[in-house]
Every structure is written in structure tokens, then in C-alpha cells.
C-alpha positions in Angstrom: 6.1 -7.6 -5.5 5.6 -4.2 -3.9 2.6 -2.1 -4.8 4.4 1.1 -3.6 7.3 0.3 -6.0 4.7 -0.1 -8.8 3.1 3.2 -7.9 6.5 5.0 -7.9 7.4 3.5 -11.3 4.0 4.5 -12.8 4.4 8.1 -11.5 7.8 8.8 -13.0 8.2 12.3 -14.4 6.0 12.9 -17.5 4.0 9.7 -17.0 0.3 9.5 -17.9 -0.5 8.8 -14.3 1.3 12.0 -13.1 -0.7 13.9 -15.7 -4.0 12.4 -14.5 -3.1 13.3 -10.9 -2.2 16.8 -11.9 -5.5 17.2 -13.8 -7.4 16.1 -10.7 -5.4 17.8 -7.9 -3.7 20.7 -9.7 -0.4 21.4 -11.5 1.1 22.7 -8.3 1.8 19.1 -7.4 4.2 18.7 -10.3 7.6 20.6 -10.6 9.1 22.0 -13.9 10.8 18.6 -14.5 7.5 16.7 -14.3 8.4 15.3 -10.9 5.4 14.6 -8.6 5.7 16.2 -5.2 4.6 13.2 -3.1 4.6 15.2 0.2 2.2 17.8 -1.2 0.0 15.1 -2.7 -0.1 13.1 0.5 -1.0 16.3 2.4 -3.9 17.0 0.0 -5.0 13.3 -0.2 -5.0 12.7 3.5 -6.9 15.9 4.4 -10.2 14.1 4.0 -11.8 10.7 3.1 -13.3 12.4 0.0 -9.8 13.5 -1.2 -8.2 10.2 -0.5 -11.1 8.5 -2.4 -10.5 10.8 -5.4 -6.8 10.0 -5.4 -7.5 6.3 -5.2 -9.9 6.5 -8.1 -7.2 8.1 -10.2 -4.3 5.8 -9.1 -5.7 2.4 -8.2 -6.9 1.3 -11.7 -3.4 1.9 -13.2 -1.6 0.3 -10.3 -4.0 -2.7 -10.3 -3.6 -3.2 -14.0 0.2 -3.2 -13.7 0.1 -5.6 -10.8 -2.3 -7.9 -12.7 0.1 -7.9 -15.6 3.1 -8.8 -13.4 1.1 -11.5 -11.6 0.1 -13.0 -14.9 3.7 -13.0 -16.1 4.9 -14.7 -12.9 2.0 -17.2 -12.9 2.7 -18.1 -16.5 6.3 -19.1 -16.0 5.3 -22.5 -14.7 7.7 -22.3 -11.7 6.0 -19.8 -9.4 3.8 -21.3 -6.7 3.5 -18.4 -4.3 3.3 -14.7 -5.2 3.5 -12.2 -2.3 2.1 -8.8 -2.9 3.0 -6.1 -0.4 0.2 -3.6 -0.7 -0.5 -1.3 2.2 -3.9 -0.4 0.8 -4.8 -3.9 -0.4 -7.9 -4.2 1.7 -9.1 -0.6 1.0 -8.7 -1.2 -2.7 -11.0 -4.2 -2.4 -8.5 -6.8 -3.5 -9.5 -9.4 -0.9 -13.2 -9.1 -1.6 -12.9 -9.5 -5.4 -10.9 -12.7 -5.5 -7.7 -11.0 -6.6 -5.7 -12.6 -3.8 -6.0 -16.0 -2.2 -4.9 -15.1 1.3 -4.3 -11.9 3.3 -1.6 -11.3 5.8 -1.9 -8.1 7.9 1.1 -6.7 9.7 0.2 -4.4 12.5 1.5 -2.8 15.7 0.0 -0.7 18.5 -1.0 2.7 17.2 1.5 4.7 19.2 4.3 2.4 17.9 3.1 2.8 14.3 3.0 6.6 14.8 6.5 6.6 16.3 7.9 4.4 13.4 6.4 6.5 10.6 7.5 9.8 12.2 11.1 8.4 12.4 11.1 6.8 8.9 9.3 9.6 6.9 10.0 12.7 8.9 6.3 13.5 9.2 4.7 15.1 12.2 2.6 13.0 14.6 -0.5 14.8 13.3 0.3 14.0 9.7 0.7 10.3 10.6 -2.6 10.3 12.5 -4.3 11.8 9.4 -3.0 8.9 7.3 -4.1 6.3 9.8 -7.5 7.9 9.9 -7.8 7.6 6.1 -7.0 3.8 6.3 -9.3 0.9 7.2 -9.4 0.5 11.0 -7.1 -2.1 12.3 -10.0 -4.2 13.6 -11.5 -4.3 10.1 -8.1 -5.4 8.7 -7.8 -8.2 11.2 -11.3 -9.5 10.3 -10.3 -9.8 6.7 -6.9 -11.3 7.3 -6.0 -15.0 7.2 -2.9 -14.2 9.3 -2.1 -11.2 11.6 1.5 -10.5 12.5 1.9 -8.1 15.4 5.2 -6.2 15.0 4.9 -4.2 18.3 7.5 -6.5 20.0 10.0 -6.0 17.3 11.6 -7.4 14.1 12.8 -10.7 15.5 9.4 -11.8 16.8 7.7 -10.7 13.6 10.2 -12.6 11.5 9.5 -15.7 13.5 5.8 -15.4 12.8 6.5 -14.8 9.1 8.7 -17.9 8.9 5.9 -20.0 10.3 3.4 -18.6 7.8 5.9 -19.1 4.9 6.4 -22.7 5.9 2.7 -23.2 5.9 2.4 -21.7 2.5 5.1 -23.9 1.1 3.4 -27.1 2.4 0.2 -26.2 0.5 
């Protein structure tokens, strides 16, 4: 389950969440078809901790409620033993501290490598990526809260090997 996918689904054109975001940050973030301009929103949200907190206060309750609904549905099927939630802001949202998840895996890389990857993937400037990183929980704080840390700096193959070991461990429990 991917929290970003949930967020995208909840912010479809004309959705209640898009309307709440527009009310908080301005109608200029929404085009004539009701489509949220994610790049403008990110630029506004990552301009300061205060703005990021305002965005999180608007979006996190809806996203959390939908994820909770999905988890309850999966857990109630009688077959599901492990549910993996991919949530980049899981720790910032307080999920780990409120008993919403049983275990936390943090995937990380050296900062320059993270910057390079996001610039390439999203077409952002290095400065925009640094703003986003600054708005996140520091890597050391993430590591402290994690049950497992997978360092992806060395590449996909090594990371996949680490993930395989963790998955095997989870299956034995």
C-alpha cells in the first residue's frame, strides 16, 4: 500500500481534499478543470516548516483515514499477515509513535545521492530538493525510530538483498 498513491487518489479534480487545500493555500493551485498543481503546491509547502505543517494538517487526516480503512479491509480478510505501507512521511506524521504500525523500515542514501536521484526523477533543481529534505525529519532521527535501515547508496541490487532478508524475517514471525 502506497501513501502517495492514496494521496493522489484523494486529490483528484473536484475532490473535497483539493477544495480544502485550495481554501488553505489559494485557488491559484487549482486549474479550471479542478486539477491540483502539485508543483506549485510543493513549492509553497516546502518554503518553510510552518507551511509544510499547514499542508500536513490539511492532508494527513484524510490520508490517514483512508489508509486506516484499507488496512482494516485487508486485516479483516483472514488471509493477510503482513501489510506493507510505503509512506515517505510516516515518521513525520507520527504513525510509529501512535501504535499505527508494528515495525518501521527506513530506506536511505547519502544526501548527495538522494539529491541526484530526485533531480533526475522529478526534474527539480538541487535547491528545491534541498528544501524538501530540510522539511523532513533528519536522517538520524529516522534511523533512531527504525527497526530496520536499508542504505540504498550502493544501488538497487544491494538494497534488494537487504529487503529480501527483512521480508524473510517477517514471514517467519
